[in-house]
Structure formats: structure tokens, C-alpha cells
C-alpha positions as CSV (number, residue, x, y, z in Angstrom):
1,M,-27.3,-66.2,-38.2
2,P,-29.2,-65.6,-35.0
3,D,-27.9,-62.8,-32.7
4,N,-26.3,-64.4,-29.7
5,G,-25.0,-61.2,-28.2
6,S,-21.5,-61.6,-29.6
7,V,-19.7,-58.9,-31.6
8,D,-17.8,-59.7,-34.8
9,P,-14.4,-58.1,-34.5
10,N,-14.2,-57.7,-38.3
11,S,-17.4,-55.8,-38.5
12,P,-17.2,-51.9,-38.5
13,Q,-17.9,-50.3,-35.2
14,P,-19.8,-47.0,-34.6
15,P,-17.6,-44.1,-33.8
16,A,-17.3,-43.1,-30.1
17,S,-19.6,-40.4,-29.1
18,S,-18.4,-36.9,-28.2
19,A,-19.5,-37.7,-24.6
20,D,-17.1,-40.6,-24.5
21,H,-14.3,-38.4,-25.7
22,R,-15.1,-35.7,-23.1
23,S,-15.2,-38.4,-20.3
24,A,-11.8,-39.7,-21.4
25,D,-10.4,-36.1,-21.5
26,H,-11.8,-35.5,-18.0
27,R,-10.3,-38.7,-16.7
28,S,-6.9,-37.9,-18.1
29,A,-7.0,-34.3,-16.8
30,G,-7.9,-35.7,-13.4
31,H,-4.8,-38.0,-13.5
32,R,-2.6,-35.1,-14.6
33,S,-3.7,-32.8,-11.8
34,A,-3.7,-35.4,-9.1
35,G,-0.1,-34.5,-8.0
36,H,-0.8,-30.7,-7.8
37,R,-2.2,-28.7,-4.9
38,S,-4.8,-26.2,-6.1
39,P,-5.6,-23.1,-4.0
40,E,-8.7,-24.7,-2.5
41,H,-6.5,-27.4,-0.9
42,L,-4.5,-24.8,1.0
43,S,-5.4,-24.3,4.6
44,A,-6.9,-20.9,5.7
45,D,-3.7,-20.1,7.5
46,Q,-1.6,-20.9,4.4
47,Q,-3.8,-18.7,2.3
48,R,-3.6,-15.8,4.8
49,S,0.2,-16.2,4.9
50,L,0.4,-15.9,1.1
51,L,-1.7,-12.7,1.0
52,Y,-0.6,-11.0,4.2
53,N,0.6,-7.4,3.6
54,L,0.6,-8.1,-0.1
55,L,-0.2,-4.5,-1.2
56,D,1.9,-1.6,-0.1
57,D,-0.1,1.7,0.2
58,A,1.5,4.1,-2.2
59,S,-1.4,6.5,-2.5
60,L,1.0,9.5,-2.1
61,F,2.5,8.5,-5.5
62,P,1.0,8.5,-9.0
63,P,-1.6,7.6,-10.2
64,G,-3.3,8.4,-6.9
65,S,-1.1,11.3,-5.7
66,L,-3.3,12.0,-2.7
67,P,-2.5,14.8,-0.3
68,M,-1.1,13.6,3.0
69,P,-4.3,13.9,5.1
70,A,-6.4,12.1,2.6
71,A,-3.7,9.4,2.1
72,V,-3.5,8.8,5.9
73,A,-7.3,8.7,6.3
74,A,-7.5,6.2,3.4
75,H,-4.8,4.0,5.0
76,V,-6.7,3.9,8.3
77,R,-9.8,2.8,6.4
78,H,-7.9,0.1,4.7
79,E,-6.5,-1.2,8.0
80,R,-10.1,-1.5,9.3
81,A,-11.6,-3.0,6.2
82,W,-12.4,-6.6,5.5
83,F,-9.3,-6.8,3.3
84,S,-7.1,-5.4,6.1
85,E,-4.7,-8.4,6.0
86,L,-3.8,-7.5,2.4
87,T,-2.8,-3.9,3.3
88,G,0.9,-3.4,3.5
89,P,3.0,-0.5,4.9
90,F,2.3,3.1,4.1
91,V,4.9,4.3,1.5
92,C,6.3,7.7,2.2
93,P,9.4,9.7,1.0
94,E,11.8,11.1,3.6
95,S,10.9,14.6,2.4
96,K,7.3,14.2,3.7
97,L,8.0,12.6,7.1
98,T,7.2,15.9,9.0
99,E,4.0,16.2,7.0
100,L,3.2,12.6,7.8
101,G,3.7,13.3,11.5
102,R,1.3,16.2,11.4
103,A,-1.3,14.1,9.6
104,L,-1.0,11.3,12.2
105,T,-1.5,13.8,15.0
106,T,-4.6,15.4,13.4
107,A,-6.2,12.0,12.7
108,S,-5.2,10.7,16.2
109,V,-3.5,7.7,14.6
110,P,-1.3,6.0,17.3
111,W,1.1,4.3,14.9
112,I,1.6,3.4,11.2
113,D,3.7,0.8,9.5
114,L,6.1,2.7,7.2
115,S,7.9,1.9,4.0
116,L,10.4,4.7,3.6
117,V,11.6,5.9,0.2
118,V,14.9,7.7,0.5
119,T,14.8,9.8,-2.6
120,G,18.1,11.5,-1.7
121,G,20.1,8.4,-2.2
122,A,22.9,6.9,-0.1
123,A,23.9,10.3,1.3
124,A,20.4,10.8,2.8
125,V,20.0,7.5,4.4
126,A,21.3,8.3,7.9
127,A,19.3,11.5,8.3
128,A,16.1,9.8,7.0
129,I,16.5,6.9,9.5
130,D,17.1,9.3,12.3
131,A,13.9,11.2,11.4
132,V,11.9,8.0,11.5
133,A,13.5,7.0,14.9
134,A,12.5,10.4,16.3
135,D,8.8,9.6,15.9
136,A,7.8,6.5,17.9
137,R,4.6,6.3,15.9
138,L,6.5,5.3,12.7
139,R,7.2,1.6,12.6
140,L,9.8,1.1,10.0
141,R,9.1,-2.0,7.8
142,A,11.0,-1.3,4.6
143,V,13.5,1.2,3.1
144,E,14.0,1.8,-0.6
145,V,17.0,3.8,-1.8
146,P,17.8,4.7,-5.4
147,A,21.5,4.2,-6.4
148,A,23.3,7.0,-8.2
149,T,23.1,6.6,-11.9
150,G,26.2,8.6,-12.6
151,K,28.5,6.0,-11.2
152,Q,29.5,2.5,-12.3
153,P,26.5,0.2,-11.3
154,A,28.5,-2.0,-8.9
155,Q,29.9,1.0,-7.1
156,A,26.6,2.9,-6.9
157,I,24.8,-0.2,-5.4
158,A,27.7,-0.8,-3.0
159,D,27.5,2.8,-1.8
160,V,23.8,2.4,-0.9
161,A,24.4,-1.0,0.7
162,A,27.2,0.5,2.8
163,A,25.0,3.4,3.9
164,L,22.3,0.9,4.9
165,D,24.8,-1.1,6.9
166,R,25.7,2.0,9.0
167,V,22.1,2.6,10.3
168,P,19.9,0.5,12.6
169,L,17.2,-1.0,10.5
170,A,16.2,-3.8,13.0
171,S,13.9,-6.1,11.1
172,A,13.1,-3.7,8.2
173,T,13.8,-4.9,4.7
174,A,16.0,-2.7,2.5
175,Y,15.8,-2.3,-1.3
176,V,18.3,-0.7,-3.7
177,E,16.8,0.7,-6.9
178,F,18.8,0.9,-10.0
179,P,17.6,1.3,-13.6
180,L,18.5,-1.6,-15.8
181,A,18.9,0.8,-18.7
182,A,22.0,2.1,-17.1
183,I,23.7,-1.4,-17.3
184,A,22.2,-2.6,-20.5
185,D,24.4,-3.6,-23.5
186,R,24.7,-0.4,-25.4
187,S,25.6,-2.3,-28.6
188,R,22.1,-3.9,-28.6
189,P,19.6,-1.1,-28.0
190,S,16.1,-2.1,-27.0
191,P,13.0,-0.4,-28.5
192,T,11.6,0.0,-25.0
193,R,13.3,1.1,-21.9
194,P,13.4,-1.6,-19.2
195,P,11.9,-0.8,-15.8
196,P,14.1,0.0,-12.8
197,A,15.7,-3.0,-11.0
198,R,14.6,-3.6,-7.4
199,C,17.4,-5.1,-5.4
200,S,17.1,-6.5,-2.0
201,T,20.0,-6.2,0.4
202,W,20.5,-7.2,3.9
203,P,22.0,-4.3,5.9
204,T,23.8,-6.5,8.4
205,G,27.1,-7.0,6.6
206,A,26.1,-9.9,4.4
207,A,28.9,-10.8,2.2
208,T,26.7,-11.9,-0.8
209,G,25.7,-8.3,-1.5
210,P,22.4,-7.2,-3.1
211,S,20.4,-9.4,-5.3
212,C,18.5,-7.7,-8.1
213,A,15.3,-8.3,-10.1
214,P,13.6,-6.2,-12.7
215,G,11.0,-3.8,-11.2
216,A,7.3,-4.1,-12.0
């Protein structure tokens, strides 16, 4: 029979090429992703907002464990670098505030954003905040306080929240740190010790109390 260009539906057809399958996969993937906003579709302002102050500068702590002068000098460099918008507050324990002040004077640093770690717990909060307020160069952005582990968890966290409520924190964010191991079910031991919880609290008398999440 002459070939008139028609195709017999009963005759076997050649298998689709891998290129055809890939094209189909790409088309379906395109349909699936059509409703999602990928990072390249965010505006420059939106991207900056997501990354702003993302990384606190904890160079005083392990693994860096820099001496105070070196840590302050490095922070100043970070603030002037191309990634400056990523740089968050300088993390410092209350026990080193005097040393921080001397380093700022030596390096002629006019001010520094500070994330204060009150290692002395709830009882040390008031004195630590007073020490920060006494140095106008210290701009308090955050406060982190460990709760006492020798008490019932709810009471220990409430004690820190109450101490934070009694001091002027302005717009600084406060965190209460409590180890999850202290509140874990003792009848179901875990082979690994969970990290400390990081709990955010609002030191303005909020009735909801602190909200906790496992630490990193």
C-alpha cells in the first residue's frame, strides 16, 4: 500500500527518546515551581532584610576565644567590610564589660552594638544592665541569661523573666537559656545530651511568658 503519510494505530511505535522524557520532566517541574518564589525573585530590599545582622560576633567565645583587643579590632573590620550588613552585635559577658570599655577607648571606637551574656543568672541582671547604661558607647541590642538549673524549670525561667522585667531594656531582645536535659523525661534516657534551650521573653510584663526553642 502506498505511503500516504497516515499512521496505523495498530502498528508498533518507536519508544520516546530520552530527550522527550527530559523535556516532559522539565515542563512538569516548571509547572510545580510556578507557585513558589525563589530567592532570585526577592527584591534587593527583601534579601537585605532577611540577612541583616544575621551573625552575632561571638569571637570572645570558643572556638575563636580572642583576647578583647583583638576581638574588638576584628569587629570593627567586620563592620567596615563588604559583608557589614550580615554582622550582628558584639557578644560579651558582663564579667568583661570593663575590659571591653578599655578596648573601645584604645581603639577609638565611638560605639558598639552589644549582645550581653549575663553569666551570673537572674541575681546578676540588674548590676549588669547598670554597667552597660554607665557607658554610653554600649548600645544594648540583646541580653541572654541562663536560668538556674537547681530549681524547677518553670520557677527558674520565671525568676529570670522577673529580673528582666525589673530593668530598662528599651528595645533590646532578651533570651532565657535553660538546658533541655534538665527537663527531659528521666524514664527515657537519650544517648546524646540535647543542647540548651534558647527562650525569648519580652521584659515588659507580657502575660504569655517565655517561649523556648532548642539551641543550636
